[in-house]
C-alpha positions as CSV (number, residue, x, y, z in Angstrom):
1,M,12.2,-4.0,7.2
2,L,14.6,-1.1,7.3
3,A,15.6,-2.0,3.6
4,V,11.8,-1.9,2.7
5,T,11.4,1.5,4.2
6,D,14.5,2.8,2.4
7,T,13.1,1.5,-0.9
8,A,9.8,3.2,-0.3
9,I,11.6,6.4,0.6
10,A,13.7,6.2,-2.6
11,A,10.6,5.5,-4.7
12,Q,8.8,8.5,-3.3
13,N,11.8,10.7,-4.1
14,A,11.7,9.4,-7.7
15,V,7.9,10.0,-7.9
16,T,8.5,13.6,-6.6
17,A,11.2,14.3,-8.9
18,A,9.3,13.0,-11.9
19,W,6.2,15.0,-10.9
20,S,8.4,18.1,-10.9
21,M,9.2,17.4,-14.6
22,G,5.6,16.8,-15.5
23,I,5.9,12.9,-15.4
24,G,3.1,11.0,-13.8
25,S,3.5,7.8,-11.9
26,C,1.7,4.9,-10.3
27,Y,2.8,2.6,-7.6
28,I,2.3,-1.1,-8.4
29,G,1.1,-2.5,-5.1
30,D,0.7,-6.1,-6.3
31,I,4.4,-6.4,-7.0
32,M,4.5,-8.4,-3.8
33,E,1.9,-10.7,-5.1
34,Q,2.5,-13.9,-7.2
35,C,6.0,-14.7,-5.7
36,K,7.0,-17.3,-8.3
37,T,5.8,-15.4,-11.3
38,Q,7.5,-12.2,-10.2
39,R,10.7,-14.0,-9.5
40,K,10.6,-15.5,-13.0
41,I,9.7,-12.3,-14.9
42,L,12.2,-10.2,-13.0
43,N,14.9,-12.8,-12.7
44,L,15.0,-12.3,-8.9
45,P,17.7,-14.4,-7.0
46,E,17.2,-15.7,-3.5
47,Y,16.8,-13.1,-0.8
48,V,15.6,-10.4,-3.2
49,F,12.2,-9.1,-2.2
50,P,10.4,-6.6,-4.7
51,A,9.1,-4.3,-2.0
52,V,8.2,-1.3,-4.3
53,M,7.4,-0.8,-7.9
54,A,6.4,2.4,-9.7
55,V,5.8,3.1,-13.4
56,F,6.3,6.4,-15.0
57,G,4.9,8.2,-18.1
58,Y,3.3,11.4,-19.3
59,P,-0.4,11.7,-18.3
60,T,-3.0,12.4,-20.8
61,E,-5.1,15.6,-20.5
62,K,-8.0,13.4,-19.4
63,Q,-5.9,11.9,-16.6
64,K,-4.7,15.4,-15.6
65,E,-8.3,16.7,-15.4
66,R,-10.0,13.8,-13.6
67,K,-11.4,14.5,-10.3
68,K,-9.0,13.3,-7.5
69,P,-10.3,11.4,-4.6
70,K,-11.1,13.7,-1.6
71,R,-8.5,13.3,1.2
72,F,-9.0,13.1,4.8
73,A,-8.5,16.3,6.9
74,M,-4.9,16.6,8.2
75,E,-6.1,16.6,11.8
76,D,-7.5,13.1,11.1
77,I,-4.5,11.5,9.7
78,V,-1.4,13.4,11.2
79,C,-0.2,12.8,14.7
80,E,2.3,15.0,16.4
81,N,4.9,13.6,18.9
82,T,2.5,10.8,19.9
83,Y,-0.1,8.4,18.4
84,R,-3.8,9.4,19.0
85,R,-6.0,6.4,19.1
86,K,-9.4,7.4,17.7
87,D,-12.6,6.2,19.4
88,G,-15.7,4.9,17.6
89,E,-17.2,8.4,17.4
90,A,-14.1,10.0,16.0
91,L,-13.8,7.2,13.3
92,R,-17.5,7.7,12.4
93,R,-17.1,11.4,12.0
94,M,-13.9,10.8,9.9
95,F,-15.7,8.4,7.6
96,R,-19.2,10.0,7.5
97,E,-18.7,11.5,4.0
98,R,-17.2,8.4,2.5
99,A,-20.0,6.2,3.9
100,G,-22.7,8.4,2.2
101,E,-26.2,7.0,2.7
102,Q,-24.8,3.8,4.1
103,S,-24.3,3.2,7.8
104,Y,-20.7,3.5,9.0
105,E,-20.8,-0.3,9.9
106,G,-22.1,-1.2,6.5
107,W,-19.5,0.9,4.7
108,V,-16.7,-0.5,6.9
109,N,-17.8,-4.1,6.3
110,K,-17.9,-3.7,2.6
111,F,-14.6,-1.9,2.6
112,C,-13.0,-4.6,4.7
113,A,-14.4,-7.3,2.3
114,R,-13.1,-5.6,-0.7
115,K,-9.7,-4.6,0.7
116,Y,-8.6,-6.9,3.5
117,N,-10.6,-10.1,3.0
118,S,-10.1,-10.2,-0.8
119,G,-8.4,-13.0,-2.8
120,F,-5.8,-10.4,-3.9
121,L,-4.7,-9.7,-0.3
122,Q,-4.7,-13.3,0.7
123,E,-2.4,-14.1,-2.3
124,M,-0.2,-11.1,-1.4
125,T,0.0,-12.3,2.1
126,R,1.0,-15.8,1.0
127,S,3.6,-14.5,-1.4
128,V,5.2,-12.2,1.2
129,E,5.4,-15.2,3.7
130,E,7.1,-17.2,0.9
131,Y,9.7,-14.4,0.4
132,L,10.2,-14.1,4.2
133,M,10.8,-17.8,4.5
134,E,14.2,-17.4,2.9
135,Y,15.1,-15.3,5.9
136,G,14.1,-18.0,8.3
137,A,10.9,-16.0,9.5
138,G,9.0,-19.2,9.8
139,D,11.7,-21.2,11.4
140,T,11.2,-20.5,15.2
141,D,14.2,-22.8,16.2
142,R,16.5,-20.4,14.4
143,H,15.4,-17.5,16.7
144,L,15.9,-19.3,19.9
């Protein structure tokens, strides 16, 4: 996991450097999906896990001008010195604007169905498990 973190840090440094030169980027989150296909396309040997992928290019004027998604307030996402667990009311307040006319519960259920219960995520989970099997992650006898 340390190598995965280092890879993400290196990618973010590359993204920041590219941005400073007017070059846009996009992380490709599904690089961890479709294990066998990615291995074949990228010629990945055993024990190589494609943790992060980013593409770079010059954005069009339309891309530069598009409205960016509104971000959460810093106090909602940044913790200092210790983790702050949010209670139900704090989460409702934080997501109120995103939920719009829907109830918080309705919005969360739709979000979870789209994001966490999707076929995409199930395939990504399956592929990551396949990569990790090389390291004996599924072999409990090996850890005894």
